Structure formats: C-alpha cells, structure tokens
BAFI-3210 file (N, C-alpha, C; in Angstrom, 3 decimals, decimal comma, padded with zeros to 6 digits):
// residues 306
n [1|2|3|4|5|6|7|8|9|10|11|12|13|14|15|16|17|18|19|20|21|22|23|24|25|26|27|28|29|30|31|32|33|34|35|36|37|38|39|40|41|42|43|44|45|46|47|48|49|50|51|52|53|54|55|56|57|58|59|60|61|62|63|64|65|66|67|68|69|70|71|72|73|74|75|76|77|78|79|80|81|82|83|84|85|86|87|88|89|90|91|92|93|94|95|96|97|98|99|100|101|102|103|104|105|106|107|108|109|110|111|112|113|114|115|116|117|118|119|120|121|122|123|124|125|126|127|128|129|130|131|132|133|134|135|136|137|138|139|140|141|142|143|144|145|146|147|148|149|150|151|152|153|154|155|156|157|158|159|160|161|162|163|164|165|166|167|168|169|170|171|172|173|174|175|176|177|178|179|180|181|182|183|184|185|186|187|188|189|190|191|192|193|194|195|196|197|198|199|200|201|202|203|204|205|206|207|208|209|210|211|212|213|214|215|216|217|218|219|220|221|222|223|224|225|226|227|228|229|230|231|232|233|234|235|236|237|238|239|240|241|242|243|244|245|246|247|248|249|250|251|252|253|254|255|256|257|258|259|260|261|262|263|264|265|266|267|268|269|270|271|272|273|274|275|276|277|278|279|280|281|282|283|284|285|286|287|288|289|290|291|292|293|294|295|296|297|298|299|300|301|302|303|304|305|306]
n.u [119,136|116,383|113,575|111,923|113,828|115,562|113,514|112,935|115,531|115,615|113,463|114,826|116,807|116,078|114,787|117,472|118,738|117,297|117,596|120,205|120,485|118,357|120,480|122,505|121,374|120,877|123,166|124,419|122,978|123,766|126,246|125,371|125,484|128,506|129,200|127,728|128,556|131,147|130,786|129,707|131,968|134,377|134,744|133,409|134,176|137,240|136,762|135,439|137,534|139,436|138,238|138,119|140,424|140,910|139,895|139,167|138,215|137,520|136,783|136,599|135,537|132,663|131,486|131,127|133,256|135,877|137,064|140,200|142,072|145,728|146,790|146,634|148,368|150,770|151,535|152,218|153,873|155,626|156,190|157,770|157,246|155,828|157,870|159,419|157,784|157,207|160,056|160,449|158,612|159,794|161,940|160,914|159,734|161,960|163,374|161,288|160,741|163,073|163,538|161,326|160,844|163,214|163,334|161,045|161,033|163,340|162,254|159,974|161,028|162,100|160,649|159,344|161,234|160,269|160,367|159,821|156,670|154,965|152,515|153,093|154,909|154,220|151,889|153,037|154,525|152,402|150,625|150,860|149,734|147,291|146,502|144,988|145,932|145,976|146,206|148,431|150,321|149,900|151,255|153,745|154,789|154,396|156,707|158,658|159,073|160,740|161,601|159,832|159,948|160,303|162,508|164,714|165,003|166,476|168,577|169,607|170,377|172,648|174,245|173,845|173,237|170,198|167,464|165,607|163,575|161,497|161,069|163,553|164,791|166,440|166,120|163,267|161,842|163,328|162,665|159,839|159,717|160,938|158,633|156,725|157,439|157,570|155,132|153,957|154,812|153,863|152,155|153,746|155,098|153,376|152,694|155,378|155,831|153,368|154,427|156,726|155,799|154,363|156,673|157,760|158,890|160,175|161,879|164,040|164,778|166,104|168,124|169,742|170,419|172,104|174,272|174,060|174,570|172,660|173,029|173,328|171,318|169,409|170,210|170,374|167,765|165,694|165,768|165,414|163,323|161,385|161,030|159,008|157,159|158,675|158,629|156,440|155,717|157,618|156,414|153,587|154,721|155,879|153,962|152,376|154,130|154,739|151,996|151,863|150,451|148,576|150,025|152,513|150,929|149,601|151,408|153,756|152,890|154,024|155,992|159,339|159,845|158,814|159,825|158,939|156,549|154,773|153,919|150,998|149,646|150,312|148,730|146,214|146,722|146,500|144,374|142,264|142,936|144,069|142,003|141,878|141,194|140,688|143,628|144,966|143,573|144,970|147,550|147,218|146,747|149,277|150,721|149,436|150,064|153,137|153,202|151,983|153,576|155,654|154,954|154,676|156,961|158,016|156,460|157,617|160,018|160,201|158,707|161,015|163,037|161,840]
n.v [280,169|279,886|278,024|277,081|277,925|275,375|273,520|273,974|273,307|270,778|269,923|270,196|268,972|265,997|264,900|264,669|262,828|260,703|260,065|259,785|257,369|256,249|256,569|254,642|252,232|251,814|251,713|249,563|247,762|248,118|246,835|244,364|242,075|241,293|240,416|238,801|236,784|236,883|235,084|233,128|231,745|232,146|232,845|230,644|228,071|228,410|227,702|225,074|223,736|224,042|222,913|219,722|219,134|217,880|215,958|212,291|212,342|210,649|210,225|207,650|205,987|205,261|205,743|208,237|210,993|210,849|212,764|213,606|214,972|216,720|214,649|214,680|216,604|216,200|214,220|215,200|216,969|215,183|213,932|212,789|213,696|215,931|217,927|217,032|218,130|220,717|221,416|221,666|223,592|226,141|226,103|226,267|229,170|230,356|230,517|231,908|234,008|236,170|236,672|237,486|239,469|241,221|241,057|242,526|244,904|245,873|245,783|247,233|249,414|250,352|250,398|252,823|254,806|255,683|254,295|254,015|252,841|252,468|251,279|248,473|247,253|247,329|245,585|243,536|242,455|242,318|240,671|237,999|237,162|237,388|234,943|231,862|229,230|226,761|227,329|228,347|226,063|224,151|224,895|225,549|223,159|221,684|223,587|222,391|219,621|216,602|215,478|217,019|219,554|223,269|224,430|222,793|222,390|224,687|224,411|222,286|223,340|225,092|223,512|222,343|219,911|218,332|218,441|216,563|218,362|218,512|216,192|215,168|215,208|217,287|219,401|219,998|221,449|223,897|224,283|224,641|226,767|228,763|229,298|230,131|232,478|233,730|233,908|235,332|237,934|240,311|241,736|241,932|244,229|245,942|247,086|248,208|249,788|251,957|253,042|253,996|256,284|257,886|259,427|262,395|264,538|266,473|265,878|264,476|266,508|268,250|266,554|266,482|268,880|269,335|267,343|265,014|261,894|259,215|256,922|257,190|258,767|257,031|254,766|256,697|257,687|256,434|253,931|253,926|255,454|253,925|251,596|251,160|250,204|247,977|246,458|245,646|244,042|241,996|240,590|239,912|238,194|236,159|235,143|234,321|232,506|230,599|229,570|227,850|225,717|224,987|224,939|223,429|220,965|220,630|220,572|218,782|217,043|216,618|215,510|214,501|211,568|212,655|215,690|217,902|218,442|220,175|221,301|221,795|220,482|217,774|218,114|218,034|215,419|213,793|214,672|214,261|211,821|210,064|210,033|211,061|213,554|214,481|214,826|215,787|218,258|218,984|219,390|221,609|223,788|223,847|224,512|226,813|228,444|228,555|230,120|232,469|233,052|234,264|235,696|238,391|238,395|239,542|242,063|243,321|243,302|245,352|247,138|248,205|248,916|250,987]
n.w [177,576|175,891|176,705|174,558|172,551|172,637|172,298|169,297|168,506|169,136|167,565|165,029|165,270|165,242|162,820|161,470|162,956|162,291|159,026|159,591|160,680|158,344|156,551|157,287|157,103|154,739|153,878|155,117|153,207|150,927|151,195|152,215|150,432|149,859|152,365|152,938|150,526|151,443|154,022|152,948|151,182|152,024|154,778|156,277|154,653|155,373|158,281|158,286|157,028|158,971|160,906|159,839|159,516|162,219|162,430|160,824|158,405|155,574|152,200|151,034|153,319|154,737|157,051|160,225|160,061|163,019|166,036|165,783|167,264|167,181|165,688|162,799|162,056|163,409|161,950|159,500|160,047|160,002|158,123|155,242|152,664|152,507|153,311|151,158|149,170|149,593|149,652|146,893|145,900|147,020|145,608|143,078|143,525|144,020|141,739|139,948|141,235|141,234|138,300|137,368|138,645|138,152|135,075|134,657|135,668|133,969|131,380|131,644|132,152|129,626|127,942|128,920|128,619|126,013|123,502|119,839|118,723|120,936|121,886|120,730|122,139|124,756|124,491|123,631|125,980|128,072|127,056|126,617|129,787|129,886|128,608|129,095|131,440|130,502|127,939|127,999|128,986|127,312|124,587|125,407|126,085|123,573|122,518|124,247|123,307|122,785|120,564|118,703|119,009|119,171|120,658|120,471|117,890|117,550|118,948|117,831|115,411|115,599|116,630|118,866|121,429|121,753|124,638|127,147|128,359|129,857|131,087|132,198|135,384|136,453|134,782|134,211|136,640|135,985|133,479|133,460|135,094|133,619|131,246|133,381|133,951|131,033|131,014|133,126|133,335|132,700|134,534|136,618|135,120|134,264|137,016|137,372|135,334|135,458|138,000|137,170|135,724|137,346|138,892|138,971|135,906|136,679|138,378|137,106|135,280|137,155|138,006|136,073|135,228|137,249|136,518|136,544|134,462|132,814|133,969|136,617|137,473|137,128|139,077|141,132|141,511|140,141|141,089|143,867|144,347|143,494|145,300|146,928|145,089|143,984|146,779|146,788|144,549|144,973|147,138|146,527|144,387|145,683|147,140|145,307|143,675|145,810|145,761|143,420|141,212|138,458|136,149|136,492|137,292|134,665|133,263|134,044|135,643|138,076|138,137|136,294|138,665|141,037|141,026|140,623|141,906|143,492|146,787|146,903|144,950|146,454|148,406|147,135|145,630|148,139|149,298|147,290|145,369|147,328|149,165|151,510|153,587|155,757|156,465|154,110|154,631|157,176|156,084|154,694|156,263|157,708|155,641|154,908|157,822|157,314|155,217|156,287|158,134|156,164|154,855|156,967|158,029|155,549|155,353|157,606|157,225|155,302|156,216|157,849|155,785|154,536]
ca.u [118,820|114,747|112,753|111,426|115,193|115,579|112,589|113,282|116,473|115,219|112,709|115,269|117,717|115,464|114,957|119,111|119,178|116,706|118,266|121,437|120,156|118,438|121,616|122,943|120,637|120,997|124,555|124,507|121,924|124,817|127,637|125,148|125,918|129,648|129,295|127,264|129,503|132,306|131,229|129,835|132,776|135,857|134,945|133,005|135,373|137,922|136,466|134,968|138,380|140,126|137,512|138,039|142,102|141,103|139,308|139,955|137,900|137,904|135,908|136,569|135,021|131,333|131,574|130,793|134,452|135,922|137,627|141,832|142,789|146,261|147,558|146,964|149,489|151,716|151,889|152,353|155,199|156,914|155,992|159,144|156,696|155,537|158,735|159,799|156,910|157,705|161,100|159,885|157,734|160,240|162,958|160,126|159,599|163,376|163,633|160,669|160,638|163,625|163,423|159,986|161,158|164,139|163,168|160,001|161,871|164,160|160,914|158,929|162,180|162,882|159,194|159,104|162,489|159,843|160,764|159,200|155,479|154,771|151,515|153,252|156,068|153,270|150,598|153,721|155,189|151,752|149,533|150,873|149,590|145,797|146,181|144,583|146,842|145,897|146,848|150,052|151,039|150,385|151,937|155,249|154,949|155,337|158,281|160,140|159,023|162,095|161,217|159,360|159,826|161,145|163,927|165,421|165,261|167,275|169,866|170,289|170,808|173,507|175,426|174,255|172,283|168,698|167,421|164,296|163,167|160,015|161,376|164,792|164,534|167,141|165,641|161,784|161,454|163,817|161,506|158,698|160,136|161,014|156,831|155,826|158,448|156,962|153,564|153,239|155,906|152,808|151,463|154,689|155,360|152,378|153,344|156,470|155,560|152,684|154,901|158,065|155,335|154,257|158,051|157,829|159,876|160,981|163,526|164,847|165,352|167,206|169,406|170,287|170,974|173,652|175,299|173,850|174,057|171,529|172,749|173,397|169,817|168,848|170,400|170,303|166,562|164,588|165,341|165,107|161,861|160,836|161,377|157,774|156,649|159,590|158,592|155,042|155,582|158,081|155,086|152,712|154,879|156,385|152,800|151,754|154,719|154,063|150,711|151,694|149,824|148,070|151,269|152,904|150,004|149,426|153,025|154,462|151,928|154,498|157,020|159,585|160,107|158,427|161,263|158,357|155,738|154,511|153,199|149,678|149,875|150,717|147,382|145,386|146,613|146,153|142,543|141,045|143,147|143,992|140,514|142,167|140,390|141,181|145,114|144,936|143,688|145,721|149,077|147,119|147,033|150,978|151,905|149,254|150,831|154,401|152,864|151,335|154,672|156,689|154,314|154,457|158,277|158,247|155,960|158,373|161,358|159,394|158,881|162,227|163,981|160,881]
ca.v [279,879|279,688|277,097|277,579|277,396|274,272|272,714|274,287|272,600|269,132|269,375|270,305|267,505|264,844|264,593|264,295|261,691|259,745|260,771|259,320|255,946|255,548|256,245|253,433|251,006|251,339|251,483|248,056|246,761|247,681|245,926|243,155|241,323|241,228|240,246|237,183|236,009|236,161|234,202|231,857|231,418|232,358|232,102|229,111|227,181|228,297|227,138|224,126|222,826|223,672|221,581|218,498|219,038|217,631|214,698|211,536|212,700|209,604|209,960|206,085|205,511|205,373|205,812|209,576|211,268|210,523|213,714|212,806|215,880|217,040|213,657|214,849|217,679|215,500|213,273|215,960|217,478|214,092|213,124|213,013|214,057|217,091|218,499|217,105|219,327|222,046|221,930|221,829|224,852|227,011|226,341|227,093|230,346|231,130|230,517|232,445|235,704|236,760|236,819|238,351|241,382|241,733|241,647|243,133|246,318|245,873|245,866|249,324|251,037|250,551|251,287|253,980|255,491|256,299|253,449|253,994|251,829|251,983|250,017|247,072|247,025|246,820|244,151|242,312|242,023|241,577|239,700|236,333|237,414|237,222|233,626|230,566|228,527|225,837|227,297|228,365|224,905|223,318|226,139|225,418|221,405|221,554|224,150|221,440|218,386|216,388|215,432|217,776|221,368|224,142|224,805|221,510|222,450|225,730|224,213|221,313|224,302|225,977|222,156|222,107|218,614|218,891|217,618|216,564|219,159|217,978|214,522|215,066|215,929|218,742|220,452|220,171|222,730|225,319|224,709|224,996|228,395|229,855|228,920|231,071|233,988|234,263|233,816|236,255|239,323|241,445|241,766|242,988|245,116|246,738|247,688|249,271|251,131|252,762|253,537|255,013|257,325|258,752|259,950|263,959|264,861|267,797|265,218|263,948|267,931|268,941|265,834|266,614|270,280|269,281|266,956|263,178|260,887|258,674|255,860|258,254|258,700|255,319|254,370|257,691|258,498|255,589|252,635|254,611|255,962|252,439|251,033|250,462|249,112|246,750|245,617|245,642|242,982|240,844|240,136|239,281|237,302|235,202|234,878|233,468|231,353|229,490|228,402|227,232|224,697|224,953|224,709|221,721|219,909|220,365|220,020|217,321|216,408|216,391|214,443|213,092|211,458|214,216|216,490|219,114|218,121|221,118|221,174|222,134|219,253|217,082|218,130|217,777|214,215|213,248|214,436|213,649|210,650|209,134|210,471|211,746|214,863|215,341|214,551|217,144|219,592|219,363|219,973|223,158|224,377|223,633|225,404|228,344|228,619|228,983|231,538|233,817|233,441|234,520|237,198|238,871|238,617|240,431|243,165|243,918|244,173|246,348|248,823|248,812|249,490|252,455]
ca.w [176,395|176,410|176,462|172,836|171,681|172,875|171,782|168,212|168,308|169,200|166,602|163,686|165,434|165,254|161,296|161,144|163,433|161,212|158,250|159,340|160,860|157,396|155,599|157,894|156,988|153,185|153,490|155,242|152,538|149,957|151,867|152,792|149,221|150,220|153,970|152,581|150,065|152,440|155,308|152,226|150,196|152,833|156,187|156,355|154,328|156,236|159,298|158,227|156,857|160,043|161,633|159,185|159,817|163,339|162,176|160,390|157,429|154,583|151,432|150,843|154,145|154,844|158,654|160,072|161,069|164,180|166,032|165,931|167,790|166,471|165,073|161,534|161,980|163,951|160,467|158,454|159,851|160,081|156,511|154,490|151,127|152,768|153,059|149,567|147,858|150,041|149,071|145,445|145,740|147,262|144,440|142,164|143,882|143,752|140,108|138,968|141,799|140,526|136,962|137,195|139,321|137,376|133,876|134,368|135,568|132,725|130,322|131,910|132,145|127,893|127,086|129,876|127,735|124,700|122,364|119,157|118,645|122,308|122,083|120,227|123,288|125,689|123,914|123,651|127,130|128,853|126,596|127,693|131,094|129,569|128,154|130,194|131,932|129,578|126,420|127,922|129,284|125,756|124,008|125,998|126,251|122,473|122,393|125,430|123,007|122,528|119,340|117,588|119,465|118,404|121,081|120,261|116,730|117,340|119,467|117,000|114,379|116,209|116,573|120,106|121,599|122,146|125,662|127,427|129,203|130,825|131,192|132,713|136,420|136,287|133,802|134,464|137,419|135,499|132,238|134,023|135,800|131,961|131,180|134,118|133,720|130,279|130,908|134,115|133,112|132,048|135,436|137,229|134,148|134,342|137,924|137,364|134,187|136,540|139,247|136,617|135,104|138,303|138,779|138,325|134,974|137,138|139,418|136,057|134,667|138,125|138,261|134,463|135,340|138,308|135,473|136,569|133,654|132,730|134,594|137,924|137,421|137,174|140,669|142,231|141,598|139,897|141,958|145,171|144,280|143,114|146,377|147,628|144,277|144,348|148,158|146,624|143,653|145,856|148,267|145,221|143,382|146,694|147,310|144,089|143,330|146,654|145,701|142,065|140,859|137,178|135,445|136,690|137,248|133,381|132,312|134,023|136,671|139,385|137,540|136,841|139,974|142,095|141,299|140,238|142,694|144,739|147,946|146,701|144,454|147,038|149,098|145,994|145,565|149,438|149,622|145,929|145,261|148,441|149,575|153,514|153,189|157,509|156,231|153,546|155,287|157,854|155,438|153,895|156,905|158,209|154,445|155,559|158,499|156,478|154,208|157,042|158,538|155,544|155,007|158,199|157,936|154,322|155,912|158,671|156,321|154,148|157,251|158,472|154,916|153,990]
c.u [117,173|114,659|112,202|112,443|115,394|114,519|112,772|114,543|116,303|114,488|113,489|116,258|117,147|115,459|116,541|119,123|118,685|117,046|119,641|121,355|119,271|119,354|122,638|122,801|120,847|122,051|124,610|123,748|122,999|126,100|126,786|125,488|127,148|129,632|128,980|128,209|130,881|132,150|130,665|131,122|134,181|135,890|134,470|133,687|136,395|137,783|136,118|136,524|139,286|139,493|137,977|139,642|142,220|140,500|139,987|139,079|138,536|136,995|135,767|135,679|133,548|131,045|131,801|132,762|134,498|137,323|139,232|142,609|143,768|147,507|147,939|148,028|151,059|152,234|152,815|153,699|156,687|157,045|157,327|158,635|156,648|156,669|159,644|159,231|157,067|158,928|161,130|159,366|158,717|161,237|162,268|159,905|161,174|163,578|163,063|160,743|161,818|163,751|161,963|159,808|161,945|164,011|161,627|159,995|162,508|163,009|160,394|160,445|162,445|161,653|158,989|160,192|161,801|160,148|159,731|158,176|155,503|153,990|152,055|154,223|154,924|152,209|151,808|154,304|153,587|150,495|149,285|150,138|147,833|145,677|145,843|146,172|147,034|145,996|148,308|150,656|151,203|150,943|153,330|155,267|155,142|156,418|159,194|159,643|160,508|162,447|160,663|159,591|160,629|162,425|164,657|165,605|166,388|168,325|170,076|170,915|172,136|174,561|174,797|173,110|171,087|168,441|165,996|163,758|162,207|160,023|162,407|164,499|165,424|166,723|164,072|161,523|161,832|162,860|160,311|158,562|160,315|159,458|156,325|156,869|157,926|155,762|152,672|153,898|155,240|152,578|152,515|155,152|154,668|152,276|154,365|156,273|154,483|153,195|156,516|157,182|154,730|155,646|157,906|158,876|160,766|162,697|164,259|165,750|166,579|168,157|170,615|171,114|172,560|174,620|175,101|173,318|172,587|171,838|173,138|172,158|168,941|169,010|170,243|168,505|165,655|164,980|165,177|163,957|160,540|160,667|160,154|157,371|157,591|159,094|157,036|155,022|156,598|157,145|154,332|153,352|155,561|155,077|152,301|152,507|154,727|152,919|150,671|150,983|149,457|149,215|151,883|152,061|149,924|150,640|153,442|153,806|152,473|155,826|158,073|160,220|159,899|159,210|160,330|157,069|155,470|153,575|151,288|149,120|149,405|148,900|146,110|145,423|146,174|144,553|141,842|141,484|143,390|142,724|140,868|142,157|140,971|142,521|145,411|144,707|144,497|147,211|148,578|147,208|148,313|151,115|151,140|149,806|152,602|153,831|152,593|152,987|155,916|156,323|154,672|156,019|158,794|158,006|156,963|159,536|161,297|159,612|160,191|163,157|162,977|161,693]
c.v [279,445|278,267|276,629|277,275|275,837|273,129|272,686|273,401|270,988|268,564|269,315|269,041|266,233|264,043|263,795|263,073|260,670|259,425|259,816|257,871|255,251|255,313|254,660|252,259|250,903|251,222|250,052|247,323|246,515|247,150|244,289|241,747|240,549|240,066|238,554|236,282|235,764|235,286|232,670|231,316|231,718|231,815|231,258|228,101|227,041|227,488|225,409|223,158|222,917|222,574|220,211|217,818|218,340|215,894|213,829|211,309|211,856|209,879|208,577|205,502|205,852|206,036|207,852|209,921|211,446|212,323|213,216|214,177|216,440|216,061|214,005|216,059|217,243|214,871|213,970|216,935|216,531|213,360|213,901|214,196|215,101|217,883|218,397|218,428|220,396|222,650|222,307|223,161|225,848|227,311|226,904|228,436|231,129|231,472|231,617|234,096|236,343|237,435|238,066|239,665|242,004|242,484|242,508|244,711|246,844|246,351|247,121|250,147|251,509|250,559|252,589|255,348|256,019|255,859|253,773|252,619|251,407|250,908|248,895|246,740|246,406|246,047|243,315|241,419|241,318|240,997|238,373|236,147|236,864|235,808|232,692|229,713|227,322|225,719|227,402|227,248|224,058|223,734|225,217|223,785|221,030|222,527|223,026|220,472|218,098|216,071|216,549|219,611|221,936|224,509|223,730|221,615|223,541|225,469|223,384|222,284|224,681|224,453|221,894|220,812|219,246|218,079|217,476|216,742|218,767|216,678|214,500|215,859|217,042|219,507|220,746|221,383|223,860|225,436|225,047|226,310|229,334|230,116|229,886|232,370|234,664|234,700|234,823|237,236|240,025|242,034|242,624|244,119|246,434|248,006|248,650|250,342|252,137|253,741|254,673|256,175|258,379|259,518|261,350|264,135|265,770|267,319|265,210|265,347|268,261|268,336|266,083|267,955|269,845|267,890|265,454|263,394|259,957|257,284|256,512|258,263|257,742|254,836|255,165|258,082|257,341|254,670|253,085|254,664|254,469|251,127|249,805|249,459|247,861|245,695|244,782|244,231|241,803|240,152|239,510|238,242|236,049|234,288|233,677|232,517|230,300|228,550|228,109|225,571|224,161|224,232|223,477|221,096|219,556|219,743|218,850|216,368|215,950|215,542|215,435|212,651|212,436|215,051|218,038|219,561|219,236|220,700|220,829|220,753|217,780|216,978|217,882|216,106|213,358|213,267|214,187|212,595|209,486|208,847|210,948|213,081|215,381|215,587|215,622|218,328|220,005|220,252|221,174|223,954|224,803|224,902|226,705|228,761|229,653|230,224|232,747|234,323|234,500|235,870|238,493|239,472|239,835|241,834|243,957|244,532|244,999|247,697|249,008|249,253|250,509|253,664]
c.w [176,677|176,192|174,981|171,903|171,756|172,436|169,859|168,044|168,126|168,140|165,243|164,089|165,014|163,505|160,908|161,836|162,696|160,645|158,463|159,779|159,612|156,198|155,826|157,301|155,283|152,596|153,732|153,960|150,951|150,253|152,377|151,710|149,409|151,512|153,649|152,115|150,827|153,220|153,813|151,713|150,762|153,957|156,753|155,873|155,212|157,944|159,451|157,668|158,158|160,907|160,932|159,207|160,875|163,486|161,016|158,675|156,085|153,519|151,088|152,186|154,736|156,014|158,793|160,558|162,638|164,763|166,491|166,925|166,332|165,602|163,627|161,321|162,361|163,001|159,474|158,997|159,912|158,715|155,685|152,928|151,555|152,554|151,939|148,362|148,240|149,341|147,309|145,067|146,178|145,979|142,937|142,337|143,898|142,372|139,520|139,703|141,212|139,519|136,773|138,020|138,368|135,953|133,970|134,818|134,167|131,334|130,755|132,121|130,497|127,564|127,917|129,150|126,575|123,422|121,257|118,696|120,258|122,489|121,758|121,652|124,355|125,714|124,446|125,109|128,048|128,063|126,747|128,692|130,778|129,257|129,557|130,701|131,181|128,430|126,634|128,052|127,804|124,990|124,295|125,755|124,785|122,052|122,894|124,354|122,426|120,700|117,823|117,824|118,967|119,087|120,726|119,097|116,647|117,898|118,334|115,640|114,637|116,689|118,206|120,403|122,478|123,964|126,111|128,133|130,413|131,458|131,821|134,374|136,767|135,778|133,702|135,162|136,262|134,546|132,636|134,709|134,916|131,772|132,026|134,226|132,390|129,939|131,716|134,393|133,374|133,290|136,033|136,223|134,477|135,617|137,988|136,302|134,956|137,236|138,348|135,997|136,173|139,038|138,280|137,275|135,549|137,942|138,462|135,486|135,685|137,958|136,847|134,552|136,282|137,749|135,933|135,005|133,787|133,692|136,288|138,106|137,728|138,858|141,564|142,694|141,009|140,407|143,310|145,281|143,900|144,148|146,995|146,504|144,116|145,411|147,773|146,048|144,296|146,692|147,414|144,881|144,369|146,835|146,396|143,422|144,217|146,415|144,033|141,781|139,380|136,289|135,123|136,422|135,505|132,240|132,332|135,319|137,767|139,128|137,007|138,298|141,124|141,985|140,920|140,647|143,610|146,072|147,588|145,814|145,081|148,082|148,132|145,910|146,896|149,718|147,904|145,347|146,323|149,278|151,154|153,169|154,543|156,922|155,606|153,677|156,295|157,079|154,741|154,949|157,733|156,746|154,683|156,524|158,048|155,775|155,014|157,693|158,048|155,299|155,973|158,165|156,809|155,002|156,783|158,554|155,951|155,214|157,781|156,992|154,475|154,903]
res [m|t|s|a|t|l|a|k|g|a|v|t|q|a|p|t|i|r|s|r|v|r|r|s|r|i|g|f|l|y|v|l|p|f|f|v|s|f|a|l|f|l|l|w|p|t|v|y|g|l|w|m|s|l|t|d|r|d|l|a|a|g|a|e|p|k|m|v|g|l|a|n|y|a|e|a|l|t|d|p|m|v|w|t|t|f|g|n|t|v|l|f|t|v|l|t|t|i|p|l|v|v|l|a|l|v|a|a|l|l|v|n|m|g|l|p|g|q|w|v|w|r|m|s|f|f|l|p|y|l|l|a|s|t|v|v|s|l|f|w|k|w|l|y|n|p|e|l|g|l|i|n|a|v|l|g|a|f|g|a|e|g|q|k|w|l|q|d|p|d|f|a|m|a|a|i|a|v|t|t|t|w|w|t|l|g|f|n|f|l|l|y|l|a|a|l|q|n|i|p|g|t|v|y|e|a|a|s|i|d|g|a|g|k|w|r|q|l|f|s|i|t|l|p|l|l|r|n|t|t|v|l|i|l|v|l|q|i|l|a|s|l|k|v|f|d|q|i|y|q|m|t|a|g|g|p|d|d|s|t|r|s|i|l|m|y|v|f|d|t|g|f|t|g|y|r|l|g|y|a|s|a|i|s|y|v|f|f|a|i|i|l|v|l|s|l|l|q|l|r|f|a|r|r|s|s]
***
C-alpha cells in the first residue's frame, strides 16, 4: 500500500471520527435533561434520606441533627408498631393481589371471546382506573355508609343485616381491598387483553383440528402462553399493593384501632406528625430492603418457572 493511499484513507477517516464525536455530543445533550431530573428527584433524595436515617433529625428541634449511627434502625426493628403496620400491609397485599390477577384474567378472556359491544366492555373495565384516588375513596365511603349507603340498603332489601364496613376492624381492610380491586382492575385487564390478542389464531385452529375443546385450549394453550404476563402482573401488583397509602388514608385514616394502618402511613405519621424525620427515614429504608428482597425472590422464581 503506497503512502498516497494511506494519506487518502486518513483524510476520509478524519471527518468520520469528527462526525461520530459530534453525534455523541448531540446525543448527550438529548439525554442531559433526563440525567439532571434523575439526579435531582431520585438520586439526591435517596442519598439524602439515607444520611438522614443515620441522624436524629427532628422538625420540632431547632438544633442541628447529630449522627446516631444505626440507632434508628435498631429502634425500627424492635418497634411493635412497625411490624403491626407491616402485617396490615401484607394482609392488604394478599387481599388485593389474588382477585386483581384472577378477575383481570377472567375479564380479558370474556372480552377476547368477541362479546357484542366490545368498546362498552373495555370502557367499563378500564374507566375506574382513570379516576383519582380521592374520587374513588369518596364514592366508596358513601357506598359503605352504615346509615345511607347503597350496600347496606341492598342487604336490607334481602333481609340481611347491614354492617359498619369502615368502622369495624373485622371488615375495614376487606372493604378497602374491594374498593382497590374495583379501582385498579383495568390496568391488569389491559395487560392480559394485549397478551391474549398476541396469541396466533392458528394455534387454536390446530388445536381444534386435533379435537381440543374450549376448556382444553384454555388450560393447555392460553394459560401457559400467558405465564410471562402473569408473572409481570404479579410483580407489579405486589409492589403496588405494598406501597398502599392513598385510599387507606382517605377512607379510614388507618383506623379503626390501627387495623388498616399501613407501614407507609406510619412513616408519614412519624415524620410529619411526630416530626422524627430521622426515624421515619430509617423505617422507610427497612421497608425498602424488604421490598427489594421480595422483588429479587420473585424474579428468581420467575426465571425458574419460565
């Protein structure tokens, strides 16, 4: 290869390198707003909250916070209210996750069958999900009203005795779980419906030719092909239920007798009512560690089952 050829190759390669560097700079400018937002609203609060959990930060005290090390974490692990509210949160998660998976699947199967008035069914299942938590909570509080509520009125019409749904510790959490199921069913319904519509129709045609009926197709084709979607919905639903706050705060404020008080409500009360921001931060990170462990276990189980 002659020197003239090498020189020509270097000349043609130089603009290419410069153009790549230029494109890289332009690409960095496009993602810069995301990195700034990520650092300001996620990374910095996370680091600051971790630092605060190691201090005795108190809104009512005028002095500068002092480092207390792991004292807040030791207190959180031995605080009975932490474990009581965590148990309430787990109970709520169990009461909502199972019906929100099963009912969403049933609703998606019914709509996917080709029932007349498809848009009506889709809208009726998904529309509640678009409502604000305040609207949903107020609406269901009226339904649960022991004197004027529609639920007790219907029970009375059939000769059954009405209940104080939100005032009785035996019914309050279940009542909130019913409200949450009605409210958030639409999101899981859409995920299942999209997954069902992605299953090729030729699979069912081949099964029909082989003599498989509808129930056989459901358990041998549909449900196995929906396994990944079901795992995704389970993970998302468990994480969402563990973080419950809005509807409980608006419907019962954690009562009666702390029977519906979630762990995030306890964090809120500790930090903004008791003014112990350092201790509230420590509880938050203990809860975060529990959620992280549960998420890792779910992902490991999902990989094994897939």
